[in-house]
KESE-130156 format. One record per residue (C-alpha): residue number from 1; residue in three letters; x, y, z. Coordinates in nm, 2 decimals. Layout:
<atom num="NUM" residuo="Ala" c1="X" c2="Y" c3="Z"/>
...
This chain:
<atom num="1" residuo="Met" c1="-1.46" c2="-11.65" c3="-3.80"/>
<atom num="2" residuo="Ala" c1="-1.70" c2="-11.41" c3="-3.63"/>
<atom num="3" residuo="Asn" c1="-1.55" c2="-11.06" c3="-3.57"/>
<atom num="4" residuo="Pro" c1="-1.72" c2="-10.88" c3="-3.28"/>
<atom num="5" residuo="Phe" c1="-1.57" c2="-10.55" c3="-3.40"/>
<atom num="6" residuo="Ala" c1="-1.78" c2="-10.60" c3="-3.72"/>
<atom num="7" residuo="Cys" c1="-2.08" c2="-10.68" c3="-3.50"/>
<atom num="8" residuo="Glu" c1="-2.06" c2="-11.05" c3="-3.59"/>
<atom num="9" residuo="Val" c1="-2.16" c2="-11.34" c3="-3.37"/>
<atom num="10" residuo="Ala" c1="-2.11" c2="-11.72" c3="-3.43"/>
<atom num="11" residuo="Leu" c1="-2.36" c2="-11.99" c3="-3.40"/>
<atom num="12" residuo="Thr" c1="-2.32" c2="-12.36" c3="-3.47"/>
<atom num="13" residuo="Met" c1="-2.63" c2="-12.51" c3="-3.63"/>
<atom num="14" residuo="Asp" c1="-2.66" c2="-12.87" c3="-3.75"/>
<atom num="15" residuo="Gly" c1="-2.29" c2="-12.90" c3="-3.70"/>
<atom num="16" residuo="Gln" c1="-2.21" c2="-12.61" c3="-3.92"/>
<atom num="17" residuo="Arg" c1="-2.07" c2="-12.28" c3="-3.79"/>
<atom num="18" residuo="His" c1="-2.25" c2="-11.97" c3="-3.91"/>
<atom num="19" residuo="Val" c1="-2.17" c2="-11.60" c3="-3.88"/>
<atom num="20" residuo="Leu" c1="-2.46" c2="-11.38" c3="-3.78"/>
<atom num="21" residuo="Lys" c1="-2.48" c2="-11.00" c3="-3.83"/>
<atom num="22" residuo="Leu" c1="-2.76" c2="-10.75" c3="-3.80"/>
<atom num="23" residuo="Thr" c1="-2.72" c2="-10.56" c3="-4.13"/>
<atom num="24" residuo="Leu" c1="-2.96" c2="-10.28" c3="-4.23"/>
<atom num="25" residuo="Gly" c1="-3.15" c2="-10.52" c3="-4.45"/>
<atom num="26" residuo="Ala" c1="-3.17" c2="-10.78" c3="-4.18"/>
<atom num="27" residuo="Leu" c1="-3.30" c2="-10.52" c3="-3.94"/>
<atom num="28" residuo="Ala" c1="-3.57" c2="-10.41" c3="-4.18"/>
<atom num="29" residuo="Glu" c1="-3.67" c2="-10.78" c3="-4.22"/>
<atom num="30" residuo="Leu" c1="-3.67" c2="-10.82" c3="-3.84"/>
<atom num="31" residuo="Glu" c1="-3.89" c2="-10.51" c3="-3.80"/>
<atom num="32" residuo="Ala" c1="-4.14" c2="-10.65" c3="-4.05"/>
<atom num="33" residuo="Gly" c1="-4.16" c2="-10.98" c3="-3.86"/>
<atom num="34" residuo="Leu" c1="-4.19" c2="-10.85" c3="-3.50"/>
<atom num="35" residuo="Gly" c1="-4.50" c2="-10.82" c3="-3.29"/>
<atom num="36" residuo="Glu" c1="-4.37" c2="-10.48" c3="-3.17"/>
<atom num="37" residuo="Asp" c1="-4.37" c2="-10.16" c3="-3.36"/>
<atom num="38" residuo="Thr" c1="-4.00" c2="-10.08" c3="-3.31"/>
<atom num="39" residuo="Leu" c1="-3.67" c2="-10.25" c3="-3.25"/>
<atom num="40" residuo="Val" c1="-3.65" c2="-10.04" c3="-2.93"/>
<atom num="41" residuo="Ala" c1="-3.94" c2="-10.24" c3="-2.79"/>
<atom num="42" residuo="Leu" c1="-3.76" c2="-10.57" c3="-2.87"/>
<atom num="43" residuo="Ile" c1="-3.44" c2="-10.44" c3="-2.71"/>
<atom num="44" residuo="Arg" c1="-3.64" c2="-10.34" c3="-2.40"/>
<atom num="45" residuo="Arg" c1="-3.78" c2="-10.70" c3="-2.38"/>
<atom num="46" residuo="Phe" c1="-3.43" c2="-10.85" c3="-2.39"/>
<atom num="47" residuo="Glu" c1="-3.31" c2="-10.60" c3="-2.13"/>
<atom num="48" residuo="Ser" c1="-3.59" c2="-10.69" c3="-1.89"/>
<atom num="49" residuo="Gly" c1="-3.56" c2="-11.06" c3="-1.96"/>
<atom num="50" residuo="Ala" c1="-3.92" c2="-11.07" c3="-2.09"/>
<atom num="51" residuo="Phe" c1="-3.84" c2="-11.20" c3="-2.44"/>
<atom num="52" residuo="Ala" c1="-4.02" c2="-11.49" c3="-2.60"/>
<atom num="53" residuo="Ser" c1="-3.88" c2="-11.77" c3="-2.81"/>
<atom num="54" residuo="Arg" c1="-4.03" c2="-11.60" c3="-3.12"/>
<atom num="55" residuo="Asp" c1="-3.81" c2="-11.30" c3="-3.04"/>
<atom num="56" residuo="Val" c1="-3.50" c2="-11.52" c3="-3.02"/>
<atom num="57" residuo="Leu" c1="-3.60" c2="-11.70" c3="-3.35"/>
<atom num="58" residuo="Ala" c1="-3.66" c2="-11.37" c3="-3.53"/>
<atom num="59" residuo="Leu" c1="-3.32" c2="-11.23" c3="-3.42"/>
<atom num="60" residuo="Ile" c1="-3.14" c2="-11.55" c3="-3.51"/>
<atom num="61" residuo="Val" c1="-3.30" c2="-11.55" c3="-3.86"/>
<atom num="62" residuo="Ala" c1="-3.22" c2="-11.18" c3="-3.91"/>
<atom num="63" residuo="Gly" c1="-2.86" c2="-11.23" c3="-3.80"/>
<atom num="64" residuo="Leu" c1="-2.82" c2="-11.54" c3="-4.02"/>
<atom num="65" residuo="Arg" c1="-2.96" c2="-11.35" c3="-4.32"/>
<atom num="66" residuo="Gly" c1="-2.73" c2="-11.06" c3="-4.25"/>
<atom num="67" residuo="Gly" c1="-2.44" c2="-11.31" c3="-4.24"/>
<atom num="68" residuo="Gly" c1="-2.54" c2="-11.44" c3="-4.59"/>
<atom num="69" residuo="Trp" c1="-2.75" c2="-11.75" c3="-4.49"/>
<atom num="70" residuo="Gln" c1="-3.00" c2="-11.84" c3="-4.76"/>
<atom num="71" residuo="Gly" c1="-3.23" c2="-12.05" c3="-4.54"/>
<atom num="72" residuo="His" c1="-3.58" c2="-11.98" c3="-4.41"/>
<atom num="73" residuo="Thr" c1="-3.74" c2="-11.95" c3="-4.07"/>
<atom num="74" residuo="Gln" c1="-3.89" c2="-12.30" c3="-4.11"/>
<atom num="75" residuo="Asp" c1="-3.54" c2="-12.44" c3="-4.14"/>
<atom num="76" residuo="Leu" c1="-3.46" c2="-12.33" c3="-3.79"/>
<atom num="77" residuo="Leu" c1="-3.76" c2="-12.51" c3="-3.65"/>
<atom num="78" residuo="Arg" c1="-3.59" c2="-12.84" c3="-3.72"/>
<atom num="79" residuo="Ala" c1="-3.23" c2="-12.72" c3="-3.67"/>
<atom num="80" residuo="Asp" c1="-3.00" c2="-12.86" c3="-3.39"/>
<atom num="81" residuo="Ile" c1="-2.84" c2="-12.55" c3="-3.23"/>
<atom num="82" residuo="Glu" c1="-2.53" c2="-12.63" c3="-3.04"/>
<atom num="83" residuo="Gly" c1="-2.59" c2="-12.52" c3="-2.69"/>
<atom num="84" residuo="Gly" c1="-2.97" c2="-12.54" c3="-2.73"/>
<atom num="85" residuo="Pro" c1="-3.22" c2="-12.26" c3="-2.66"/>
<atom num="86" residuo="Met" c1="-3.00" c2="-12.09" c3="-2.40"/>
<atom num="87" residuo="Glu" c1="-2.72" c2="-12.05" c3="-2.66"/>
<atom num="88" residuo="Ala" c1="-2.97" c2="-11.92" c3="-2.91"/>
<atom num="89" residuo="Ala" c1="-3.09" c2="-11.66" c3="-2.66"/>
<atom num="90" residuo="Arg" c1="-2.73" c2="-11.56" c3="-2.57"/>
<atom num="91" residuo="Val" c1="-2.64" c2="-11.52" c3="-2.94"/>
<atom num="92" residuo="Ala" c1="-2.96" c2="-11.31" c3="-3.00"/>
<atom num="93" residuo="Ala" c1="-2.88" c2="-11.09" c3="-2.71"/>
<atom num="94" residuo="Gln" c1="-2.52" c2="-11.05" c3="-2.82"/>
<atom num="95" residuo="Leu" c1="-2.64" c2="-10.94" c3="-3.16"/>
<atom num="96" residuo="Leu" c1="-2.84" c2="-10.67" c3="-3.00"/>
<atom num="97" residuo="Val" c1="-2.55" c2="-10.57" c3="-2.78"/>
<atom num="98" residuo="Leu" c1="-2.31" c2="-10.54" c3="-3.07"/>
<atom num="99" residuo="Ala" c1="-2.56" c2="-10.36" c3="-3.30"/>
<atom num="100" residuo="Phe" c1="-2.70" c2="-10.12" c3="-3.05"/>
<atom num="101" residuo="Gly" c1="-2.47" c2="-10.11" c3="-2.75"/>
<atom num="102" residuo="Thr" c1="-2.74" c2="-10.22" c3="-2.51"/>
<atom num="103" residuo="Ser" c1="-2.69" c2="-10.45" c3="-2.22"/>
<atom num="104" residuo="Ala" c1="-2.97" c2="-10.68" c3="-2.34"/>
<atom num="105" residuo="Gly" c1="-2.86" c2="-10.93" c3="-2.08"/>
<atom num="106" residuo="Gly" c1="-3.19" c2="-10.97" c3="-1.89"/>
<atom num="107" residuo="Gly" c1="-3.04" c2="-10.83" c3="-1.57"/>
<atom num="108" residuo="Asp" c1="-2.74" c2="-11.06" c3="-1.55"/>
<atom num="109" residuo="Gly" c1="-2.49" c2="-10.79" c3="-1.62"/>
<atom num="110" residuo="Gly" c1="-2.48" c2="-10.83" c3="-1.99"/>
<atom num="111" residuo="Val" c1="-2.40" c2="-11.11" c3="-2.23"/>
């Protein structure tokens, strides 16, 4: 069960529920894989609603890894995410909100 007080978010992928969390290690991996120099730039993209699918994918992978998932980015390319791309984007934004206290809602009043 995901605990938002522990900055955890749930996502159902291929029929299995996963808990995502942005740990320090997951954040370091996220930084290494981003097209931006800082996480602040990624947060700004989510806040403005100008994020790309690669941003969502990178955040989901980092959150899954922080939650103990042992998969790889390639695994997500074929995964069936319950709720589709919109749910993936919502979960990614919620991870940012919980980890950094930002609205990250793309102008819709938050996640």
